[in-house]
DOVO-560023 format. One record per residue (C-alpha): residue number from 1; z, x, y; residue in one letter. Coordinates in steps of 0.2 Angstrom, whole numbers, plus 5000, padded with zeros to 4 digits. Layout:
BEGIN
> num	z	x	y	residu
> NUM	Z	X	Y	a
...
//
This chain:
BEGIN
> num	z	x	y	residu
> 1	5163	4982	5030	m
> 2	5149	4994	5026	a
> 3	5131	4991	5032	l
> 4	5117	5000	5022	i
> 5	5099	5000	5026	e
> 6	5086	5005	5013	k
> 7	5067	5005	5012	t
> 8	5058	5003	4996	i
> 9	5040	5000	4991	i
> 10	5041	4984	4982	d
> 11	5023	4979	4980	k
> 12	5007	4988	4977	i
> 13	4991	4978	4975	e
> 14	4973	4982	4972	l
> 15	4962	4970	4983	v
> 16	4944	4965	4980	e
> 17	4935	4980	4989	n
> 18	4946	4992	4979	n
> 19	4957	4995	4994	s
> 20	4976	4997	4990	i
> 21	4988	4986	4999	q
> 22	5006	4993	5000	v
> 23	5021	4983	5005	r
> 24	5037	4991	5011	t
> 25	5053	4981	5012	a
> 26	5067	4986	5023	t
> 27	5083	4979	5017	i
> 28	5100	4977	5026	i
> 29	5115	4975	5015	e
> 30	5133	4971	5020	k
> 31	5146	4976	5007	d
> 32	5132	4976	4993	g
> 33	5125	4959	4998	i
> 34	5108	4958	5006	e
> 35	5109	4950	5023	i
> 36	5091	4954	5030	a
> 37	5074	4959	5024	k
> 38	5058	4963	5033	t
> 39	5041	4968	5027	f
> 40	5028	4980	5033	h
> 41	5010	4982	5024	r
> 42	4997	4995	5026	h
> 43	4980	4997	5017	v
> 44	4973	5013	5010	v
> 45	4954	5011	5008	a
> 46	4943	5020	4995	p
> 47	4941	5038	5000	g
> 48	4956	5039	5012	d
> 49	4968	5054	5010	n
> 50	4983	5048	4999	v
> 51	4993	5064	4999	t
> 52	5007	5057	5009	n
> 53	5007	5040	4999	e
> 54	5019	5036	4986	d
> 55	5015	5044	4969	p
> 56	5011	5027	4962	r
> 57	4998	5023	4975	v
> 58	4991	5041	4972	q
> 59	4990	5037	4953	a
> 60	4981	5021	4956	i
> 61	4969	5029	4969	a
> 62	4965	5043	4957	n
> 63	4961	5031	4943	a
> 64	4951	5018	4952	i
> 65	4942	5027	4966	w
> 66	4927	5035	4958	t
> 67	4913	5042	4968	e
> 68	4903	5026	4965	e
> 69	4918	5015	4971	v
> 70	4920	5026	4987	i
> 71	4901	5025	4990	a
> 72	4900	5006	4988	a
> 73	4915	5004	4999	y
> 74	4907	5015	5013	r
> 75	4890	5006	5011	a
> 76	4899	4989	5013	s
> 77	4906	4995	5030	l
> 78	4888	4997	5037	s
> 79	4881	4981	5029	t
> 80	4880	4967	5042	p
> 81	4888	4950	5038	t
> 82	4880	4934	5043	i
//
C-alpha cells in the first residue's frame, strides 16, 4: 500500500480586473487511485512580482499586464465604491 501526495497547479484564470487567479490541487493517491483532493487559491494582482510564480502564470502576466493595465488596476484601488 503506497500513499503518494502530489501538488499541481490545475487551473489558472484571468479575472475581470486582470488579476490572475491560481488554483493549486493537493492530491493523495493510494496505490495509484485518488482518495483525497484539496484546493488552495491565490490571486496575483496586476503589477505584483511574479518571479516565484509558475512559468505559465508569468507568461500570462507578461502578455496581459501592460503599463496601462497596471495603472488602471491601481487607480481602481483608490476609487471609492458606492
